[in-house]
C-alpha positions as CSV (number, residue, x, y, z in Angstrom):
1,M,0.0,0.0,0.0
2,V,1.3,3.5,-0.9
3,W,0.6,5.9,1.9
4,L,0.4,9.7,1.1
5,A,1.5,12.9,2.8
6,H,0.3,15.4,0.2
7,S,-2.3,15.3,-2.6
8,A,-1.7,16.2,-6.2
9,K,-1.9,19.9,-6.7
10,G,-1.0,22.6,-9.3
11,G,0.3,20.0,-11.8
12,S,2.4,18.2,-9.2
13,P,1.7,14.6,-8.3
14,A,0.8,13.3,-4.9
15,Q,3.8,12.9,-2.5
16,T,4.1,9.7,-0.6
17,Y,4.3,9.7,3.2
18,G,7.6,7.8,3.2
19,D,9.2,10.2,0.8
20,H,8.1,13.3,2.7
21,V,9.0,12.0,6.2
22,Q,12.4,10.6,5.2
23,R,13.4,13.8,3.3
24,A,12.0,16.1,6.0
25,V,13.8,14.1,8.8
26,A,17.1,14.1,7.1
27,K,16.8,17.9,6.4
28,A,15.6,18.7,9.9
29,R,18.5,16.8,11.5
30,E,21.0,18.5,9.2
31,I,19.5,22.0,10.0
32,A,19.4,21.3,13.8
33,S,23.0,19.9,13.8
34,S,24.3,22.9,11.9
35,A,22.5,25.3,14.2
36,S,23.9,23.7,17.4
37,H,27.2,22.3,16.2
38,G,29.9,22.4,18.9
39,L,27.4,23.6,21.5
40,P,26.7,21.6,24.7
41,Q,23.0,21.0,23.8
42,S,23.7,19.8,20.3
43,A,22.9,16.1,20.6
44,A,19.7,16.5,22.6
45,F,18.5,19.4,20.4
46,T,19.1,17.5,17.2
47,E,17.5,14.3,18.5
48,S,14.4,16.2,19.6
49,V,14.0,18.0,16.3
50,G,14.5,14.7,14.4
51,L,11.8,12.9,16.5
52,A,9.3,15.7,16.1
53,T,9.8,15.8,12.3
54,E,9.5,12.0,12.0
55,F,6.1,11.8,13.7
56,H,4.6,15.3,13.0
57,D,2.3,13.9,10.2
58,L,1.5,10.5,11.8
59,G,-2.2,11.1,11.8
60,K,-2.3,11.5,8.1
61,L,-2.1,7.7,7.9
62,D,-5.7,7.5,9.0
63,D,-7.9,5.9,6.4
64,D,-10.2,8.9,6.1
65,N,-7.3,11.2,5.6
66,Q,-5.7,8.9,3.0
67,A,-9.0,8.9,1.0
68,V,-8.9,12.7,0.7
69,L,-5.1,12.8,0.0
70,A,-5.6,10.3,-2.9
71,T,-7.7,12.9,-4.8
72,P,-6.7,16.4,-6.0
73,S,-9.9,17.8,-4.5
74,G,-8.2,20.4,-2.2
75,K,-10.6,19.4,0.6
76,P,-9.3,19.7,4.2
77,L,-8.4,16.5,5.9
78,P,-11.5,15.0,7.7
79,R,-9.5,13.7,10.7
80,E,-7.2,15.8,13.0
81,H,-3.7,14.6,12.0
82,V,-1.5,16.1,14.8
83,D,-2.8,14.3,17.9
84,A,-1.4,10.9,16.9
85,G,2.3,11.9,16.7
86,T,2.0,14.1,19.8
87,K,0.5,11.3,21.8
88,H,3.2,8.8,20.6
89,L,6.1,11.2,21.5
90,F,4.9,12.1,24.9
91,G,4.2,8.4,25.5
92,L,8.0,7.7,25.1
93,G,8.5,9.7,28.3
94,T,12.1,10.9,27.8
95,P,13.1,14.6,27.9
96,T,13.9,14.7,24.2
97,A,10.7,12.9,23.3
98,C,8.5,15.2,25.3
99,F,10.3,18.2,23.8
100,A,9.6,16.6,20.4
101,G,5.9,16.2,21.4
102,M,5.7,19.9,22.0
103,L,7.1,20.6,18.6
104,A,4.8,18.1,16.8
105,Y,1.8,19.6,18.6
106,S,2.9,23.1,17.5
107,H,3.8,22.5,13.9
108,H,0.5,23.9,12.5
109,R,-1.1,25.8,15.4
110,G,2.1,27.4,16.7
111,L,3.7,27.3,20.1
112,P,1.0,27.5,22.8
113,D,0.7,28.7,26.4
114,V,2.7,26.0,28.1
115,P,1.2,26.6,31.6
116,G,-2.2,26.6,30.0
117,Q,-1.5,23.1,28.6
118,K,-0.5,21.9,32.1
119,V,-3.9,22.9,33.6
120,R,-5.7,20.8,31.0
121,G,-4.7,17.7,32.9
122,A,-5.1,14.5,30.9
123,M,-5.9,16.7,27.8
124,A,-2.6,18.5,27.9
125,W,-0.9,18.6,24.5
126,R,-3.9,16.8,23.0
127,A,-6.8,18.0,20.7
128,E,-8.2,21.4,21.6
129,E,-11.6,21.7,23.2
130,G,-13.8,24.1,21.3
131,N,-12.3,23.4,17.9
132,P,-15.3,23.7,15.5
133,R,-13.9,21.1,13.1
134,F,-13.0,18.3,15.5
135,D,-14.5,17.1,18.8
136,A,-11.6,16.8,21.2
137,A,-12.9,13.7,23.0
138,E,-13.5,11.9,19.7
139,V,-10.0,12.8,18.5
140,V,-8.4,11.4,21.6
141,E,-10.4,8.2,21.5
142,R,-9.7,7.6,17.9
143,T,-6.0,8.1,18.5
144,R,-6.1,5.6,21.4
145,I,-7.7,2.9,19.2
146,L,-5.8,3.5,16.0
147,L,-2.3,4.6,17.1
148,P,-0.8,1.1,16.8
149,N,-2.2,0.9,13.3
150,Y,-0.7,4.3,12.4
151,L,2.7,3.2,13.7
152,H,2.6,0.0,11.7
153,R,1.9,2.0,8.5
154,H,4.6,4.4,9.5
155,S,7.1,1.5,9.6
156,E,5.8,0.2,6.4
157,A,6.2,3.5,4.6
158,L,9.7,4.1,5.9
159,G,10.9,0.5,5.6
160,R,12.1,0.5,9.2
161,P,10.8,0.6,12.8
162,P,9.9,3.9,14.3
163,S,12.8,5.8,15.8
164,T,13.2,5.6,19.6
165,A,14.4,8.3,22.1
166,S,17.5,8.3,24.2
167,G,17.5,9.2,27.9
168,M,19.6,12.4,27.4
169,P,18.6,15.2,29.8
170,F,17.5,18.4,28.2
171,K,16.2,21.5,30.0
172,L,15.0,23.9,27.4
173,S,14.2,27.6,27.3
174,A,11.5,29.4,25.3
175,L,14.2,30.4,22.8
176,D,15.2,26.8,22.4
177,L,11.6,25.8,21.5
178,R,11.4,28.6,18.9
179,L,14.7,27.5,17.3
180,A,13.6,23.9,17.3
181,L,10.2,24.6,15.7
182,S,12.2,26.7,13.2
183,C,14.2,23.6,12.2
184,L,11.0,21.5,11.9
185,A,9.2,24.1,9.9
186,E,12.1,24.7,7.5
187,A,12.4,21.0,6.8
188,D,8.6,20.4,6.5
189,H,7.7,23.5,4.5
190,G,10.8,23.3,2.4
191,D,10.2,19.7,1.4
192,T,6.6,20.5,0.6
193,A,7.6,23.5,-1.5
194,R,10.2,21.4,-3.3
195,H,7.6,18.8,-4.1
196,Y,5.3,21.4,-5.6
197,G,7.9,22.7,-7.9
198,A,9.8,25.5,-6.0
199,P,13.3,25.8,-7.3
200,P,16.2,24.8,-4.9
201,V,17.7,27.5,-2.8
202,D,21.3,28.5,-3.5
203,T,23.1,28.9,-0.2
204,P,26.6,30.2,-0.6
205,L,29.1,29.8,2.3
206,L,30.2,32.7,4.4
207,H,34.0,32.3,3.6
208,A,34.7,34.8,6.3
209,Q,38.4,35.1,5.9
210,A,38.2,35.6,2.1
211,R,35.4,38.2,2.5
212,L,37.5,40.0,5.1
213,A,40.4,40.3,2.7
214,R,38.0,41.6,0.1
215,L,36.7,44.1,2.5
216,D,40.2,45.2,3.4
217,A,40.9,45.9,-0.2
218,Y,37.7,47.8,-0.7
219,V,38.3,50.1,2.3
220,A,41.9,50.7,1.2
221,S,40.6,51.8,-2.2
222,L,38.4,54.6,-0.8
223,K,39.4,58.1,-1.6
224,S,40.8,60.4,1.1
225,G,39.3,63.6,-0.3
226,D,40.7,66.9,-1.4
227,T,40.6,69.4,1.4
228,A,42.6,69.1,4.7
229,R,39.4,68.5,6.6
230,E,38.4,65.7,4.3
231,V,41.9,64.1,4.5
232,E,41.8,64.3,8.3
233,R,38.3,62.7,8.4
234,A,39.4,59.9,6.0
235,A,42.5,59.1,8.2
236,N,40.3,58.9,11.3
237,R,37.9,56.6,9.5
238,R,40.7,54.3,8.4
239,A,42.2,54.2,11.9
240,H,38.7,53.4,13.2
241,Y,38.4,50.5,10.7
242,E,41.7,49.0,11.7
243,A,40.9,49.3,15.4
244,C,37.6,47.5,15.0
245,R,39.0,45.0,12.6
246,N,41.7,43.9,14.9
247,A,39.6,44.1,18.1
248,D,39.5,41.2,20.5
249,T,37.0,38.6,19.3
250,T,36.8,36.8,22.6
251,P,33.9,38.7,24.2
252,S,30.6,37.6,22.5
253,L,28.7,40.8,23.4
254,V,30.3,44.2,22.5
255,E,29.3,47.8,22.2
256,C,30.4,50.4,19.6
257,D,29.5,54.0,20.2
258,S,31.5,55.5,17.4
259,P,30.0,58.8,16.1
260,V,28.3,59.5,12.8
261,G,30.7,59.4,9.8
262,S,33.2,57.1,11.5
263,G,32.5,54.2,9.1
264,K,30.7,51.7,11.3
265,T,29.1,50.0,8.3
266,T,32.5,48.5,7.2
267,A,34.4,48.6,10.5
268,V,31.9,46.5,12.5
269,M,31.5,44.1,9.5
270,A,35.3,43.6,9.6
271,H,35.2,42.7,13.3
272,L,32.3,40.3,12.8
273,L,34.0,38.6,9.8
274,R,37.1,38.1,11.8
275,A,35.1,36.7,14.7
276,A,33.2,34.5,12.3
277,H,36.5,33.0,11.0
278,T,37.9,32.6,14.5
279,K,34.7,31.0,15.9
280,G,33.4,29.1,12.9
281,L,30.2,31.2,12.5
282,R,27.8,30.6,9.7
283,R,26.6,34.0,8.5
284,V,26.3,37.7,9.4
285,F,23.1,39.5,10.2
286,V,23.0,43.3,9.9
287,V,19.9,44.5,11.8
288,Q,18.8,48.0,11.0
289,P,15.9,50.1,12.4
290,F,14.5,51.3,9.1
291,T,13.8,49.7,5.7
292,N,15.5,52.5,3.7
293,I,18.9,52.0,5.4
294,I,18.9,48.5,4.0
295,N,19.5,49.4,0.4
296,Q,22.5,51.6,1.2
297,S,24.1,49.0,3.4
298,V,23.3,46.2,0.9
299,D,24.9,48.3,-1.9
300,T,28.0,48.8,0.2
301,Y,28.3,45.2,1.2
302,R,27.8,44.0,-2.4
303,K,30.6,46.2,-3.5
304,A,32.9,45.2,-0.6
305,L,32.2,41.5,0.1
306,I,31.5,39.6,-3.2
307,L,34.1,37.1,-4.3
308,E,34.9,36.3,-7.9
309,G,32.1,34.5,-9.7
310,E,29.4,35.1,-7.1
311,A,26.0,36.6,-7.7
312,P,25.8,39.6,-5.4
313,D,22.1,39.1,-4.5
314,H,22.9,35.5,-3.5
315,V,25.5,36.6,-1.0
316,V,24.0,39.8,0.5
317,A,20.2,39.5,0.9
318,A,17.9,42.4,1.6
319,H,14.8,41.7,3.8
320,H,12.6,44.8,3.8
321,H,9.2,43.4,4.7
322,K,7.6,40.5,6.5
323,T,6.8,37.8,3.9
324,D,6.0,34.7,5.9
325,F,3.4,32.4,4.4
326,D,2.0,29.1,5.7
327,D,-0.1,28.1,2.7
328,P,1.7,25.4,0.7
329,M,1.2,27.4,-2.6
330,T,2.8,30.6,-1.1
331,R,5.6,29.0,1.0
332,A,8.2,29.5,-1.8
333,L,7.8,33.3,-1.3
334,T,8.7,33.1,2.4
335,T,11.9,35.0,3.3
336,R,14.4,32.4,4.7
337,W,17.6,34.3,5.7
338,H,19.8,31.7,4.0
339,A,22.4,34.1,2.5
340,P,25.8,34.5,4.0
341,V,25.0,38.2,4.8
342,V,21.4,39.1,5.7
343,V,20.4,42.7,6.0
344,T,17.1,43.0,7.7
345,T,15.0,45.4,9.9
346,A,14.7,45.3,13.6
347,V,11.0,44.7,13.2
348,Q,11.6,41.5,11.2
349,F,14.5,40.3,13.4
350,F,13.0,40.8,16.8
351,E,9.4,39.9,16.0
352,T,10.8,36.7,14.5
353,L,12.6,36.0,17.9
354,A,9.2,36.7,19.6
355,S,7.1,34.7,17.3
356,N,5.3,31.4,17.9
357,Q,4.1,30.7,14.4
358,P,5.9,28.1,12.1
359,A,5.8,30.3,9.0
360,S,7.5,33.2,10.8
361,L,9.9,31.0,12.8
362,R,11.0,29.0,9.8
363,K,14.0,31.3,9.2
364,L,15.0,31.7,12.8
365,H,17.4,28.7,12.9
366,Q,19.7,30.6,10.6
367,V,20.5,33.1,13.5
368,A,22.2,30.4,15.7
369,R,26.0,30.4,15.4
370,S,25.9,33.7,13.5
371,A,27.4,37.2,13.9
372,I,24.8,39.9,14.6
373,F,25.3,43.6,14.1
374,I,22.5,45.6,15.7
375,D,23.1,48.9,13.8
376,E,21.6,52.1,15.2
377,A,20.6,50.2,18.3
378,H,19.0,53.4,19.8
379,A,16.2,53.2,17.2
380,A,15.8,49.5,16.9
381,L,13.0,49.0,19.5
382,P,10.6,50.9,21.7
383,A,12.2,51.2,25.2
384,H,9.9,48.7,26.9
385,L,10.7,45.9,24.5
386,W,14.5,46.2,24.9
387,P,14.7,44.3,28.2
388,L,13.3,41.0,26.8
389,A,15.1,41.5,23.5
390,W,18.3,42.0,25.4
391,Q,17.7,38.8,27.2
392,W,17.3,37.0,23.9
393,L,20.5,38.5,22.6
394,R,22.4,37.3,25.7
395,Q,21.0,33.8,25.2
396,L,22.1,33.8,21.5
397,A,25.6,34.9,22.5
398,E,26.0,32.7,25.6
399,R,24.0,29.6,24.6
400,W,23.8,29.6,20.8
401,G,27.3,30.7,19.8
402,C,26.5,34.1,18.4
403,Q,28.8,37.2,18.3
404,V,26.8,40.4,18.9
405,V,27.7,44.1,18.4
406,L,25.3,46.8,19.5
407,A,26.3,50.1,17.7
408,S,25.1,53.6,17.4
409,G,26.4,57.2,17.3
410,S,23.8,58.0,20.0
411,L,24.0,54.7,22.0
412,A,21.7,54.3,25.0
413,R,23.4,51.7,27.2
414,F,20.2,50.1,28.4
415,W,22.2,47.1,29.7
416,T,23.5,49.2,32.5
417,L,20.0,50.0,33.8
418,E,18.4,47.7,36.4
419,E,15.0,48.1,34.7
420,F,16.3,46.0,31.9
421,Y,16.7,42.9,33.9
422,P,14.2,40.5,35.5
423,E,13.4,40.8,39.2
424,P,15.8,38.7,41.2
425,V,14.5,35.5,42.7
426,K,15.5,36.5,46.2
427,P,13.3,39.5,47.3
428,G,15.3,42.6,47.9
429,A,18.4,41.4,46.1
430,P,19.9,43.8,43.5
431,R,19.4,43.2,39.9
432,Q,22.5,42.0,38.0
433,T,23.3,44.7,35.5
434,R,26.4,44.5,33.3
435,T,28.8,46.5,31.2
436,L,30.0,45.6,27.8
437,P,33.5,45.9,26.4
438,Q,34.1,48.7,23.9
439,L,34.8,47.5,20.3
440,L,37.5,50.2,20.0
441,G,39.1,49.0,23.2
442,A,40.4,50.9,26.3
443,T,44.0,51.5,25.3
444,Q,45.4,55.0,25.2
445,E,45.6,54.8,21.4
446,A,41.9,53.9,21.3
447,Q,40.9,56.7,23.6
448,A,42.9,59.2,21.5
449,L,41.1,58.0,18.4
450,R,37.7,58.3,20.1
451,A,38.6,61.9,21.2
452,R,39.4,62.8,17.6
453,L,36.2,61.3,16.3
454,D,34.1,63.1,19.0
455,A,35.8,66.4,18.4
456,G,34.8,66.4,14.7
457,E,31.2,65.5,15.7
458,S,30.8,68.4,18.2
459,R,32.1,70.9,15.7
460,R,29.8,69.7,12.9
461,I,26.3,70.4,14.1
462,K,24.2,72.6,16.4
463,F,20.8,71.5,17.7
464,R,18.0,74.0,18.2
465,Q,14.4,73.9,19.5
466,H,11.6,76.1,18.0
467,P,9.8,77.9,20.8
468,D,6.3,77.7,19.3
469,K,3.9,75.0,18.1
470,L,3.5,75.3,14.4
471,T,0.5,74.9,12.2
472,L,0.9,73.4,8.7
473,N,1.2,76.8,7.1
474,E,3.6,78.1,9.7
475,L,5.7,74.9,9.2
476,L,5.9,75.4,5.5
477,E,7.0,79.0,5.9
478,F,9.6,78.0,8.4
479,L,11.0,75.3,6.1
480,I,11.1,77.4,3.0
481,A,13.1,80.1,4.9
482,L,15.8,77.7,6.1
483,P,19.1,77.3,4.1
484,G,18.8,74.4,1.7
485,P,19.0,71.7,0.8
486,R,16.8,70.8,3.8
487,I,15.6,67.5,5.3
488,A,12.4,67.4,7.4
489,V,11.5,64.2,9.2
490,F,8.0,63.5,10.7
491,N,6.6,60.9,13.1
492,T,4.0,59.3,10.8
493,V,3.6,58.3,7.1
494,Q,0.4,60.4,7.0
495,S,2.1,63.6,8.3
496,A,5.0,63.2,5.9
497,A,2.7,62.8,2.9
498,I,0.5,65.7,3.9
499,V,3.5,68.0,4.3
500,A,5.1,66.8,1.1
501,L,1.9,67.5,-0.9
502,A,1.4,70.9,0.7
503,L,5.0,71.9,0.2
504,A,4.9,70.9,-3.4
505,E,1.8,73.0,-3.9
506,R,3.4,76.0,-2.2
507,A,6.9,75.8,-3.6
508,G,6.6,73.6,-6.7
509,R,6.9,69.8,-7.1
510,E,10.5,70.1,-8.3
511,K,11.4,71.6,-4.9
512,V,10.2,68.6,-2.9
513,E,11.3,64.9,-2.6
514,H,9.5,62.4,-0.4
515,L,10.6,59.1,1.3
516,S,8.6,56.9,3.5
517,T,7.3,53.3,3.7
518,A,4.3,54.4,1.6
519,L,6.6,53.8,-1.3
520,N,7.7,50.3,-2.3
521,P,11.4,49.5,-2.0
522,L,11.9,49.9,-5.7
523,D,10.5,53.4,-5.8
524,R,12.3,54.3,-2.6
525,E,15.6,53.2,-4.2
526,T,14.8,55.3,-7.3
527,T,14.0,58.4,-5.2
528,L,17.0,57.9,-3.0
529,A,19.3,57.8,-6.1
530,R,17.7,61.1,-7.3
531,I,18.2,62.7,-3.9
532,K,21.9,61.7,-3.9
533,A,22.4,63.1,-7.4
534,R,20.7,66.4,-6.3
535,L,23.0,66.6,-3.2
536,I,26.1,66.3,-5.4
537,D,24.9,69.2,-7.5
538,K,26.0,72.2,-5.3
539,S,24.0,74.6,-7.4
540,D,20.8,72.8,-6.6
541,T,20.1,74.0,-3.0
542,N,16.5,75.3,-2.8
543,W,14.6,72.0,-2.1
544,T,13.4,69.8,0.8
545,L,13.4,66.1,1.4
546,V,10.2,65.3,3.5
547,A,10.5,61.9,5.1
548,T,9.7,59.6,8.0
549,S,12.3,58.3,10.5
550,L,13.5,55.7,8.0
551,V,16.1,58.3,6.8
552,E,17.3,59.5,10.1
553,A,19.9,56.8,10.7
554,G,22.5,55.0,8.6
555,V,21.9,56.7,5.2
556,D,24.8,58.5,3.6
557,L,23.1,61.8,2.9
558,S,24.3,65.3,3.8
559,F,21.9,68.3,3.9
560,R,22.5,71.9,4.9
561,T,19.7,72.1,7.5
562,G,17.5,69.6,9.3
563,V,14.0,69.7,10.9
564,R,12.7,67.0,13.1
565,E,9.1,66.7,14.5
566,S,9.6,66.4,18.2
567,S,10.4,62.9,19.3
568,G,13.2,61.3,21.4
569,L,16.8,62.5,21.9
570,P,18.5,59.7,19.9
571,S,16.2,60.4,16.9
572,L,17.2,64.1,16.9
573,L,20.9,63.2,17.2
574,Q,20.6,60.7,14.4
575,L,19.0,63.2,12.1
576,G,22.1,65.3,12.8
577,G,24.0,62.6,11.0
578,R,22.1,63.5,7.8
579,V,23.1,67.2,8.1
580,N,26.6,68.4,7.3
581,R,27.5,64.8,7.4
582,H,30.8,65.3,5.6
583,D,31.6,68.5,7.5
584,E,31.3,70.5,4.3
585,Y,29.5,73.5,5.8
586,E,31.0,75.9,8.4
587,E,27.7,76.1,10.3
588,A,24.7,73.7,10.2
589,E,21.6,73.4,12.4
590,V,19.0,70.8,13.2
591,W,15.7,72.0,14.6
592,S,13.2,70.2,16.8
593,V,9.6,71.4,16.1
594,S,6.3,70.7,17.7
595,L,3.2,70.7,15.4
596,V,-0.4,71.8,16.0
597,P,-2.9,69.1,15.0
598,D,-4.1,70.6,11.8
599,S,-5.1,69.6,8.2
600,G,-4.7,65.8,8.9
601,I,-1.5,66.1,10.8
602,R,-1.9,64.4,14.1
603,P,0.5,63.6,17.0
604,H,1.9,60.1,17.3
605,Q,1.1,59.1,20.8
606,A,4.2,56.9,21.1
607,M,6.3,60.1,20.8
608,R,4.6,62.0,23.6
609,I,6.9,61.0,26.4
610,P,10.2,61.0,24.4
611,A,9.3,64.5,23.2
612,S,8.6,65.6,26.7
613,V,12.0,64.2,27.9
614,L,13.7,65.9,24.9
615,A,12.2,69.3,25.9
616,R,13.6,69.0,29.4
617,L,17.0,68.1,28.0
618,F,16.9,71.2,25.8
619,A,16.1,73.3,28.8
620,R,19.1,71.8,30.6
621,D,21.4,72.2,27.6
622,Q,21.9,68.4,27.6
623,V,21.2,67.5,24.0
624,T,24.3,65.3,23.5
625,P,25.1,61.6,22.9
626,D,26.3,61.3,26.5
627,T,22.7,61.8,27.8
628,C,21.0,59.1,25.7
629,T,21.1,56.5,28.4
630,Q,19.6,58.9,30.9
631,A,16.9,59.9,28.4
632,L,16.0,56.2,27.9
633,K,15.8,55.7,31.7
634,L,13.5,58.7,32.0
635,E,11.3,57.4,29.1
636,V,10.9,53.9,30.6
637,R,10.0,55.2,34.0
638,E,7.6,58.0,32.8
639,A,5.8,55.7,30.4
640,S,4.9,53.4,33.3
641,N,6.1,50.5,31.2
642,L,7.9,48.8,34.1
643,A,4.9,46.6,34.7
644,L,4.8,45.6,31.0
645,V,8.5,44.9,31.1
646,G,7.9,42.5,34.0
647,E,4.9,40.9,32.2
648,L,7.1,40.2,29.2
649,F,9.8,38.6,31.3
650,K,7.3,36.5,33.1
651,A,5.5,35.4,29.9
652,D,8.7,34.4,28.2
653,S,10.1,32.5,31.2
654,A,6.9,30.6,31.6
655,K,6.7,29.9,27.9
656,Q,3.4,31.7,27.4
657,F,4.1,32.1,23.7
658,P,0.9,33.7,22.5
659,D,1.1,36.3,25.3
660,V,4.7,37.2,24.3
661,V,3.6,37.6,20.7
662,E,0.7,39.9,21.7
663,K,2.8,42.1,24.0
664,F,6.0,42.2,21.9
665,R,4.9,44.4,19.1
666,V,7.6,46.5,17.5
667,I,4.8,48.0,15.3
668,A,1.6,48.2,17.2
669,S,-0.6,46.6,14.5
670,D,-0.6,43.6,12.3
671,T,0.3,44.3,8.7
672,V,-0.4,42.5,5.5
673,T,1.8,42.3,2.4
674,V,0.3,44.4,-0.5
675,L,1.6,44.5,-4.0
676,T,1.6,48.0,-5.6
677,P,0.2,48.6,-9.1
678,G,2.4,47.9,-12.1
679,P,3.6,45.2,-14.5
680,F,4.8,43.0,-11.6
681,L,1.3,42.9,-10.0
682,D,-0.3,42.3,-13.5
683,A,2.0,39.4,-14.1
684,I,1.1,37.9,-10.7
685,K,-2.5,38.2,-11.4
686,N,-1.9,36.5,-14.8
687,G,-0.3,33.4,-13.1
688,A,3.4,34.3,-13.1
689,R,5.4,32.7,-10.3
690,P,7.6,35.3,-8.6
691,D,10.6,34.8,-6.3
692,W,10.8,36.3,-2.8
693,K,13.4,38.8,-3.8
694,S,11.2,40.4,-6.5
695,L,8.3,40.3,-4.1
696,Q,10.2,42.3,-1.6
697,S,10.8,45.1,-4.1
698,H,7.2,45.5,-5.2
699,C,5.3,45.5,-2.0
700,V,4.4,47.6,1.0
701,Q,3.1,46.7,4.4
702,I,-0.3,48.0,5.4
703,W,-2.3,47.6,8.6
704,A,-4.5,44.5,8.5
705,T,-7.2,46.6,10.1
706,K,-7.3,48.7,6.8
707,K,-8.1,45.8,4.5
708,I,-11.7,46.7,4.2
709,E,-11.3,50.5,4.4
710,F,-8.7,50.5,1.6
711,G,-10.5,47.7,-0.4
712,L,-7.4,45.5,-0.5
713,T,-8.0,42.7,-3.0
714,P,-6.7,39.2,-2.1
715,I,-4.6,37.5,-4.7
716,E,-6.3,34.1,-5.1
717,T,-3.2,32.2,-6.4
718,Y,-1.1,33.4,-3.5
719,P,-3.0,33.3,-0.2
720,G,-1.8,36.0,2.1
721,L,-0.9,38.5,-0.6
722,Y,-3.1,41.5,-1.5
723,A,-3.3,44.0,-4.3
724,W,-3.5,47.8,-3.9
725,D,-6.3,49.0,-6.2
726,L,-6.4,52.7,-5.0
727,A,-4.2,55.4,-6.4
728,Y,-0.4,54.9,-6.1
729,D,2.4,57.1,-7.5
730,D,6.1,57.4,-7.2
731,F,5.9,60.6,-5.1
732,I,3.9,59.7,-2.0
733,G,3.2,56.0,-2.8
734,Y,0.0,54.4,-1.5
735,M,-0.8,57.6,0.4
736,A,-2.0,59.0,-2.9
737,G,-5.0,56.7,-2.5
738,A,-5.1,56.6,1.2
739,L,-5.5,60.4,1.5
740,N,-8.5,60.2,-0.8
741,V,-10.3,57.9,1.7
742,H,-12.6,60.2,3.6
743,S,-11.7,59.2,7.1
744,V,-8.0,59.7,6.5
745,K,-8.4,62.9,4.4
746,F,-10.1,64.6,7.3
747,G,-7.7,63.4,10.0
748,E,-10.0,60.8,11.5
749,T,-7.4,58.0,11.0
750,L,-3.7,58.1,11.7
751,I,-1.3,56.2,9.5
752,V,2.1,55.7,11.1
């Protein structure tokens, strides 16, 4: 008898149970072994993942399920297929088998509330009560009767007896469970996608030593400039590069507070490549706060790290948006972090660490035994999320072999604050804070270099606060009167679009550029290239870039003047990095302005407390990088987020996975992937099969709550994808249509 795992679909034949299980188990063990290689938990971790993968589909061997799988009807399976494998694994009774049982239980529904399972008593880790499709008691009874038959068929399909579990001890953390489910999901989803025709994934090796040599050559080839000031700056950058490149790789957690313009993009990469070579790491993650920074970093790394004969986009991958799909027909479009160098956003990186869903977690295993560069760490996360994120980073460094560098020119050292650590077990005991070693080191030579870098920064820019709240018209007058070219950054996508349109009407479209996540990455890249060309033309000065915070960090732009809607201190300081960046102007200013709610411009509530703290720092003349840690401390305490910090710690420690997902929101609303109008969308609608890289370039993320209001159209052939049918242009992107929706146009809805 031929037992099936997947039915015929989309021109592909049915897949046998034996073929799927054997391929998936081999792949899962390979992935788990690679993720944990050389680590103390490797054997137990790999065994658990292998067991979970072997039995995850055991219930598909039910006669009723086989009858459906034998036809290409697309009907759902009539019998719950997860309970059988879960029951068998927990019945083996060993730590690794019980761990595997948790994974098998979670491979469709996601990691559950573990304490909630325990209170279910005899029904723990079994079929769920209240499921409208399956009666829990009936599922459990059917498993009791038919499990021996399923195991017999399992042996028949595999041509061997079912695998058994060893007695190895294994005490797992919440992060261990997420990583393990990642291995199972990658093997399971990957084999299913392969069977249905997805092309194989090319995964080049890191080759850290060779890439470091290539990076050395690239940095050596950079020009030193023409003026004495430019030559001095270039010499400091090269000294900074060498200091970071040759820094001690022994510490697995390091900080880098080098100022704007010191060349962190290449210097930190050099350190991480050296650490990767020394410690046998598998890949490098560059985690950045905003999507727009990604293109610039990717461009630099593709110039600096590619070896002869390599395809740049296979080596350095850009992950702009969340594209995680569970449906078998869309899984091939899921971003999988398999490149040697992955450049992604803090939203994608940390929300993946927090996730409990297989489609999202599928790529997480790639992070183990990797080098991680948290760039512009000050802007990566809301303050109340950093404590738990910091705990995950420590676990990755100390338990999963990662090398982590946290860097920013306005670094807030949250790891020194007791609020960022769990309450001690013993009441009244102090919390265990820590310090991190400096990447530049503590030698006299390193301190002298730091002093030279800081001196250039303090001379370069002056920060000012406008004394009045400005209406839209007053803001436009203020902007136009400032020396150009100007950059103005606002707290929401909506405000930026409204200001850009109003300024274009007042001064002329040619006097305004606009950048925000309302534009898809392809249009942002085109706009950014035009902005850079305009900045090179020194005769083209009377224009303004209107943007959101995605340009305030990590982008190599240099304007004459800056304006920032009032927010936090680090954001203001980082915008200073986009003004007089190359020290080409004798005087340059960045203004903090507060706006009157007017003409659709509305305050972003998340900025209320950071803006209040910033106002006090202006009053005390303390707007400097040295006060970023103090500002963060004030924000956390004033936001009354300490209770939420404690709840997050408690939920993660107790393995209450859905609760962590609910509370750990980098962006406070679920988003959906929406394709913008154009030939790419037309081709998809006509049946073309895109790859995940092309998808990333032609989509935007829009709040799921706006699906009805904006009339988002589901793309039937790719469940989880939507089409934008309202107006879209290459100036303000999807806001061209959103601002025509009545509730948005009149300020009743805020788009951030």
